[in-house]
C-alpha positions in Angstrom: 45.8 109.4 89.5 46.7 109.4 85.7 44.7 112.1 83.4 42.9 110.5 80.5 43.8 111.3 77.0 41.6 112.7 74.8 41.2 111.7 71.4 41.6 114.4 68.4 38.8 114.7 66.8 38.8 112.6 63.2 37.6 114.4 60.0 36.5 113.3 56.8 37.1 114.6 53.1 36.9 113.6 49.4 38.9 113.3 47.1 40.0 116.1 44.8 39.4 115.3 41.2 39.5 118.6 40.1 43.0 118.5 38.1 41.6 115.8 36.4 40.8 116.1 32.4 37.8 113.7 32.6 36.8 113.5 36.6 34.1 110.0 36.9 30.9 112.0 38.2 28.7 108.9 37.9 29.9 106.3 40.8 29.5 107.2 44.2 32.5 108.3 46.2 34.5 107.4 49.1 35.0 109.2 52.2 38.5 109.3 53.7 40.3 110.3 56.9 42.3 113.4 56.7 45.6 113.4 58.1 45.2 117.0 58.8 47.2 118.1 55.4 44.9 117.5 53.2 46.0 114.5 52.7 44.3 110.6 53.3 45.4 108.6 55.8 45.3 105.7 53.3 48.0 107.4 51.4 51.9 107.3 50.8 52.4 111.5 52.1 56.2 111.2 50.8 54.9 110.7 47.8 52.3 113.9 47.5 53.7 116.4 50.7 57.0 117.2 48.0 54.5 118.8 45.5 52.1 120.7 47.9 49.3 119.6 46.1 46.7 118.5 48.4 44.8 115.4 47.1 41.5 116.0 49.8 38.7 118.9 48.8 38.7 120.8 52.0 35.3 122.3 51.4 34.1 118.4 51.8 35.6 118.3 55.1 33.1 116.9 58.0 33.7 115.2 61.0 34.1 111.5 60.2 31.5 110.2 62.9 28.7 111.6 60.3 29.8 109.6 57.3 27.7 106.5 56.9 30.0 103.1 56.8 29.1 102.4 53.2 31.0 105.6 51.8 33.8 105.3 53.9 37.5 104.1 52.6 38.3 100.3 53.4 41.9 100.7 52.8 44.0 100.3 56.1 44.9 103.5 56.9 41.5 105.4 57.2 39.7 102.3 58.1 41.9 101.9 61.6 41.5 106.1 61.9 37.2 106.3 61.5 35.5 106.5 64.7 33.9 102.6 65.4 30.4 104.4 66.2 29.8 105.9 63.0 26.3 105.6 61.5 25.6 102.7 59.1 
């Protein structure tokens, strides 16, 4: 009998905008699925990994299942990795 596969735990975090001179602090921010390297699942890793510059703020990291649907990133990379049973 085959062993059931366990899906890895999925985390989400907000983008890190601390390096911007005038970050937008007025609009609602989207939560991005974390690949485990502080890189969002919706971005091109080759562009950012060479710089060793994390794009996600690790202090905001939490389980993706706890993120409401209206604040989740809707880009394809994040959308397909986010758990379907997240609260709305």
